[in-house]
N, C-alpha and C positions, 0 to 999 in steps of 0.2 A: 503495498501502500503508501504511496507517496505522500510523502508528510511536506505541508507546505507549512513555512510562517507568518501569520501575518503582526506587525507592524503600528498600534493604532487599535485601542479600542472603540471609539466614536463610531457616529450612524456609518462612517463606510467600511470599516476594518469590522465592523460586527456583520454588516449582509454580505460581506466577503466567506466572513465565518460559515454564513448559515450558506450560501449557494456552494461550499466547499465541503462540506459536510455532507451534506443532503448529495453529492455526489459521488461518495466515498472517500475521500479524501480523509486522512490522519491533519488537525490544523490543530496549531498552537497558536495563539493569540498573546502578544506583550504589550505590554501599556506604562508609562512611569506612573500611573496614579492607584490608588490600590482599587479603586471600584470601575466601571466603563462608562463612556459616557460624560466624565468632568470638565471638560475643556468648550469646543464650539458646540457639540452636539449637548449643552446644560440648557440654553435657557433662549434657544432661539425666536424665532418670530412666528414659528410655526405652522407656516405654509405650507402644504405639498399643489404648487403651484405654476401647474406649467402658461399658467396667463404672462406670468411674471418672467417669461425665458427670453424676454426681449433683452443682449449681453449690451455692454455701456459703451460702444464702440464705436461711438458716434461723437461727430463734432461738436454736438448741441453740448453733449456731453463733458467735453475737454472746455468749449465757450462760461459753462454752468460752474466748473469748478473753477477755473479763472476767479471769477466774479465774486464766488464766495469763500475766496481763499483769507478775505480779513477778518469775516464773520467767523464768532468763538462758536456759533448756533448753528452753523450752515448745515443742511442737507448729506455736503460734501466738503471736507475738512482736508488738510493736506500742511503734514508739520515741514516747513517751508527751510530745514535743516538740511546741509549737506549727505546725501547719500549715496553712494554708485549705486548701491540695487536699485533704491527708490526712483533715480532718475532714467536711467537707464530700461528698468521694468516699464515706467509712463512711455519714454520713448518707442520701446515696442510696440505697447500697447496702441498708442497711435496708427505704429504699419498696420494695425489690424481694420482699422476702418474700411476699407474694401471689402473685408470678409463680414461684414455685421450684419446684411440681409441671410447669405448663405449658414451663419453662426446661428442667426436667432430662431430658423427655419428649423434647423437640426438639434437645436437646445430642446423648443418646441416639444419634437414628434418622442423625443427621447423621456421629456415629463411625461407625454400621455402613456408612454409604454409601463413606464416605472411603477403608475399606478395601481397596474392591475398586479405586480407582484407583489408591492407592500401591501395592499388589504390581501391578496391571497396569503402570505406569510403572517397576516394578524389573527386574519380566522382558524387556520390552520393549525397554529401555537395559538388559541388564544388569549391576545395581547389586549389587555386593556389601556388603552392609552389617550382617551378624552376626544378619541375620533370624530368629529363635525364633516357630515355631507351634504352642506346647505349652500355650495357656491363660493368664490369672491366675487367683492364688486370691487369694482376700481370707481374713485368718484376723481373727478375733473371740478375747479372751480372758476373757470373762463373758458372762452371758445377758442381761444391760443391752444392751451394744455389736450384741449379735445380734437379738434384739427390734428395735431399730432396724435395723438392715440388711435386715431382712425387707419392712419399709416402702418402703422406696428398693429394694430388690427387683423388688417390684411395678412400681415407673413402669418401671425399669429393663426389666422382662418385656412390659411396655404398648406399647412402644417396639419391640418384635419382639428383644430381646437373648435369645439363646439362653444363659441364666444358672443351675445348679442349688444347691439347699444339698449340705453335706456336713458329714459328722460328722470329731470329732479325730481316728480312726483313719481316716478316710480321707486326711483332708489328710498326715497323713505318708506314706500309700500315692503321692498323687500327689507329693510333693516328699519323699523319704526323707533331703536333706541338712538339714531342719530337727530341729531340735534342742530345740527348748522345748514348752511347754503351752497349749495351743489349747481351747478350748470347742467352738467350730464352724465354721463357714464358708461361703463360695461359690464357685464357681467356674464361670468362665467360658471355654471348652475354646476358642471363637472368637478373641480375643484373642491380641495377639502383642507381640516387643516386637524392638528395632531401634538400632542406631547413629545416631542424627539427625545428626550432624558426617559421617558415612563417607557415608550417602543424599546426604546434601543435596550435598559436593562433592562427591560422581558424578552427581548426576542437576545439577547447573552445567556438570559438563564437556558434558554430553550435549547440553545447553542451545545449550551456545558451536558446538558443531560441527553444530548447523540452524543457526547465525547469530546467535546473540544475543549482542550485543556487552556486555562488563564496563568499567565503567568505575568500576575499584576506586582505595585513597587517596584517596576523593573525598569529603571535606566537603562538601555541599549548603549554599549559604547564601541561596537566594530560589528558590521554586517561585511561579512568576507567570501566569495563566489567564486568559481572556477569552475571548470569541469567536471569536479567530483561532488558539487554542490557546494552548499551555499553554508554556511556556520555563523549563528550571531553568538556577540559573546555579548554579555548585561552581568551588574553587580544589585545588589540593594537596593533604590533610592530610599532609603529612608535609615538609615546607617549613620548615626550622631559620628561629625566630623571628629577627625585624632582617631578615630577606629578603622584597624584595619578591615576595609570592604575585601570579601573573596567576591570575586571573579568567576564567573557561569559560563556555559559554553553548551550550547546546542546544535548539533548537525541535523541537517532535513535538507528533502529534494529542492525547494525550491522558496521564495520569499514574496509575497506580497507590502508595497509598503505604502498605507494607508494613513500617515502619520500628521497630517496636516499641514502646519503648515514648518514642521521637523523635518518634512519630504523632501526639501529643497537639500538640506545640509547633507542627508544619507546618499541621496543620489548622487550627488558628487561625488561622495566618498565610493561610489560606485563605478566613476567613471561616464555617468546621464545628466543631462542637462534638466531639470526641472524646474523651470523660472517662478515659482508660486512667491506673491509677497504675500502679506501679512495684510488684511485691510480687514479694522475693528468694528466692528457694528456693536452697537448697545441694544437692552430692553430692562423696561418693566416690569413686574407682575403686579397687577392692582391684586387685593384681597378683596371679594364682594361679601360684604358681612353678614347677609341675612337676606331669606324667600323674599321680602318685599325688595330689595334692589337689585334681583338679579334680573329682572324684565330691562334695565336699566343701561345695562350693559348688552356691545351686542354678542349675535350669536353667529351671524352672517360674517365670516374674513372679509375684511377691507383694507382695501391699497388709497392712500390718499398718495397723487402722483407728484403735486406739489411740493409736499414736507418729505417726503419718500418714506412714509411709514406705514406701516403694517399692526394688523392688528387679527388676534386670536382668541375664540373664546375656548377657557380647556375648563370642561365640565362646570358647573353651577361657580363655581366660587373663585375662579380664577378668568383674572381678564389679560393677555399677554399683550403690552404695545412693543413697537421695537419697528429699528433705520437706524439712518447714520450710515455715511463712511467716512472712516478717516485713517489717513494715511501718516502712521508713524511709527512704523517699525515693527517690534514685539513689543509695544508698550502695552501690557497687560491693564493701565490704574481704570479707575471710573472716577469720569468727570463728573464732577456737580454741572457742569455749564451743558456736559453733552446730555443728561440726563432730563434734567428742567424745560428743555424743550417738548422732551416726551408724555412728562409730566402735563403740560399746560394744555399741548394740544391733545390731550385726554379729557381735562375739564373743558376745553372749547368744542368739542364735537359728542359729550356724551354728558347726562346730569345723575352722575356716581361721584358717590365717595372717593376722595383719592388721600383717603389717610394713612392706609399699610399699604406701600409701595416697597419693592424691593427692585436695588438696580443690581444689575447685571450686565459685563461688556465682553464681549468672546473676536477672536482672533478669524478673518474667514481666509484658508488658504486662495488664491487668487493667481489665476495664470493669464498674462497679457492679453490673451486672447478670446477670456473667458469662456473657454470650452475643459471640459475632466480630463485628464489623462489617465486614460484606458490603453498600455500597452507595456510590451516588452520593454525591458531594460537591455543595453549593449551584452553584457555577462547573460551567461546562461542559467538557467532557475529562476532570474530578478523581473519581477515585475511591479508596476506602479496603478494604483488606481486611488489617486488624488486628485487635488487642485480643484475641488469644486464651486469655488467664490461660493455666491449667496444663496446656490442651488443645493447645496451637500446632501437633504433634507431629501427634497425631491426628486433630486437625480439618482439618491443611491440604490436603490431595490433595483435601478437598472445597470446599473454599472458593476454592481458586483456579478450579475450574470454575464455579462461585457467580459471582465476581468476571468470570470471563471471557463469561459468559454477557449482564448488566449491559453488558458495553462494546459487546461485540457488536451489541446494539439500538440504538445509535447510533453508533456506528467500524464500517462496515463496514473488513472486513479488506482487501480489493482496490477500487484506486477504480473 
């Protein structure tokens, strides 16, 4: 039986583990945290959104970014401090503008396919993750925004997505909790939302029951690959400073790098270029205290185009509000001036209590072309499933299947 190691126990790593164990592979997952889904898969926006498949590589995004550079509460913020990786990544981002239409259509198609796999997994393994199949509603505040949205909508419908225009009156009928004023919108009834953390943890338990080994609290120091196989070297991530930390090694037939923003460094050590940049996003989880307040928060998922903010209802008692993109290296600080716009937006659009708000930030592993990296590496036995950017939750179930098929082409599950 071929033995495959996976680096990373976020949504991408765990769905990959499930796809491989289901095909008969022996699987070991490594992660530096004690539990799965403790970084970017912890508290994201919650949307399973084919309707948000538009890649960011267009001239309007570049101009907006330049305009917003001096605003600390801007939807897109860049730390101007010099960094070769950041500025070279942005130059490559601009070079992919000609691929905007092609990549948007391809991403939407992957997202549509992904939902079938994810729903099947959840049903098969009885995973409760606060799934809401009520669609996603995009709202626009003026005619200019809406005209741009029409062009994006044409690409999404070309990919096969069911999505239709709605009036300001229809917006309020689809989601009565909204209190703001809107010009028009688009509604995607087939999209959905759910708690990524609950899903990933539930799927990890299902993987363990099927025989996947999780090696947690493990800091991987070296990945060595050659014609004889792959060796993973690691040590205990929680050993106190000053105490000798024993190195452990495991020999496997192959490795899949699903390590989020750490994937770039690992790929470099293996002779591959995976040009991921960490793009920080923020979220708040608003506690909804009692049954009287439940109807005041939206159950239909929303995306406000001008604010670049999304919402997801996670059960009756929680509302997730997320957004912003911050180019600031591997900085994980939760900044009050980035959280405040999320709270203010929530108060503006809903009549709900925001006295109990939990802030969070996470680093999206983003490629310059906004496309996930699902490929074999240069060295035998090395594979990548990473770089999903803001769509890791949406695309995870399909890219796991894609990389499992690539692995099967060279590594049969049974000897």
